[in-house]
C-alpha positions as CSV (number, residue, x, y, z in Angstrom):
1,M,57.3,-23.2,-175.0
2,S,56.5,-22.1,-178.1
3,G,53.5,-19.1,-178.2
4,V,53.5,-18.2,-174.6
5,T,54.9,-14.7,-173.9
6,D,55.2,-12.3,-170.8
7,Q,51.9,-10.8,-169.9
8,T,51.1,-6.8,-168.7
9,T,49.0,-5.8,-166.5
10,V,47.8,-2.1,-166.4
11,I,46.9,-1.1,-162.5
12,R,43.8,0.6,-162.1
13,P,43.2,2.4,-160.6
14,S,46.7,3.2,-159.7
15,A,47.9,1.7,-156.4
16,V,49.7,4.8,-154.4
17,L,52.4,4.5,-152.2
18,K,52.2,7.4,-149.6
19,D,55.6,9.0,-148.4
20,T,56.0,6.7,-145.2
21,D,55.4,3.5,-146.7
22,A,57.0,4.8,-149.7
23,R,60.5,4.9,-148.1
24,R,59.5,2.1,-146.0
25,V,59.4,0.0,-149.9
26,L,62.0,1.3,-151.2
27,T,64.7,0.8,-147.8
28,E,63.9,-3.1,-147.9
29,L,64.2,-3.3,-152.2
30,E,67.5,-1.7,-151.6
31,A,67.8,-4.4,-149.0
32,Q,67.0,-7.2,-150.5
33,D,69.3,-6.2,-154.1
34,V,69.7,-9.0,-156.0
35,S,73.8,-8.3,-155.7
36,R,74.0,-8.6,-152.2
37,G,71.7,-11.8,-152.0
38,G,68.7,-10.6,-152.3
39,V,65.8,-11.2,-155.2
40,W,65.1,-7.6,-155.9
41,S,66.8,-5.1,-158.4
42,A,64.7,-1.5,-157.6
43,S,65.9,1.3,-159.7
44,P,63.5,4.4,-160.0
45,G,60.5,3.9,-161.8
46,V,61.3,-0.2,-162.9
47,W,61.3,-2.7,-159.7
48,Q,62.6,-6.3,-160.8
49,R,61.8,-9.6,-158.7
50,Y,64.1,-12.6,-159.6
51,D,63.5,-16.1,-158.3
52,K,67.3,-16.4,-156.3
53,P,70.2,-14.1,-156.2
54,W,72.3,-13.1,-159.1
55,D,74.5,-15.9,-159.0
56,G,77.0,-15.1,-162.3
57,P,81.1,-13.9,-162.3
58,G,81.3,-10.5,-160.6
59,G,78.2,-10.1,-159.5
60,M,76.2,-10.5,-163.1
61,K,72.7,-12.2,-163.6
62,G,73.7,-16.2,-163.9
63,S,71.7,-18.2,-163.5
64,S,69.0,-15.9,-161.9
65,Q,65.6,-15.5,-164.1
66,L,63.7,-12.3,-164.1
67,I,60.1,-13.0,-162.4
68,G,58.6,-9.7,-162.7
69,T,58.5,-6.5,-163.1
70,I,56.6,-3.5,-161.7
71,G,56.3,-0.3,-163.4
72,A,56.6,2.4,-160.5
73,V,56.0,6.9,-161.3
74,Y,58.0,8.4,-158.1
75,G,56.7,11.8,-157.3
76,T,53.4,11.9,-158.5
77,P,50.3,12.1,-156.8
78,S,52.8,14.3,-154.6
79,K,56.5,15.1,-154.2
80,Y,57.1,11.9,-152.3
81,D,54.7,9.2,-153.5
82,I,55.0,6.6,-155.6
83,T,52.4,5.0,-158.2
84,I,52.2,1.5,-159.3
85,Y,50.9,1.6,-162.6
86,R,52.0,-1.3,-164.3
87,V,53.1,-5.5,-163.4
88,T,54.7,-7.9,-165.7
89,V,54.9,-11.3,-165.1
90,T,57.5,-13.2,-167.1
91,T,56.8,-16.5,-168.5
92,H,58.9,-17.8,-166.3
93,G,57.2,-16.0,-163.2
94,D,53.8,-17.6,-164.3
95,A,55.7,-21.0,-164.9
96,T,56.3,-20.9,-161.3
97,G,53.6,-19.4,-159.6
98,W,53.6,-16.2,-159.5
99,N,51.0,-13.6,-160.6
100,V,50.4,-9.7,-160.1
101,E,49.1,-9.8,-157.2
102,R,52.2,-12.0,-155.8
103,I,54.6,-9.9,-157.2
104,C,53.2,-6.3,-156.2
105,D,52.4,-8.0,-152.4
106,D,56.4,-9.1,-152.2
107,A,56.9,-6.0,-152.3
108,L,54.3,-4.2,-150.3
109,Q,54.9,-6.2,-147.3
110,Y,57.8,-4.0,-146.4
111,A,54.9,-1.0,-145.4
112,G,52.4,-3.7,-144.2
113,L,50.4,-3.6,-147.5
114,T,49.2,-5.9,-150.2
115,L,47.9,-4.6,-153.3
116,A,43.8,-5.3,-152.4
117,S,44.9,-3.3,-149.1
118,C,47.0,0.0,-151.0
119,P,45.4,3.3,-151.4
120,R,44.4,3.8,-155.4
121,T,44.7,7.6,-156.5
122,T,41.7,9.0,-158.1
123,L,43.9,10.9,-161.0
124,S,42.8,11.0,-164.8
125,S,42.0,7.3,-166.6
126,A,45.4,8.5,-168.3
127,T,48.0,6.0,-167.1
128,P,51.0,8.2,-165.6
129,D,53.6,9.6,-167.5
130,P,57.1,8.5,-166.4
131,F,58.8,11.1,-168.4
132,R,56.7,14.3,-167.5
133,K,58.4,16.9,-165.8
134,S,56.7,18.2,-162.5
């Protein structure tokens, strides 16, 4: 696939998970961790969706391939909220039918949301700064 690259989309306006929904999503992403038979690798600020659980020696990635990444800022716009502001779909993800909405919907389903139904921020047009101290 010469010349094909990962595609990053900035979510405008950013999607906001209020505290209860944020807890539901984070709890399920942790339960669906790739190292334990799931398809998500979630850390503060980055949620990665894989095509299958990691199957390498010692719990390593193995033949699992990254589908896409969700960029999220914790603690904004309020203390326990999470703001989703960017999504990257890998070349492999695109080739297997994934897009921004599908990746987001896969994570947000645990709170009964989709990207289309998720509340949106009313912050300024600037992308949330993940390194900003509150």
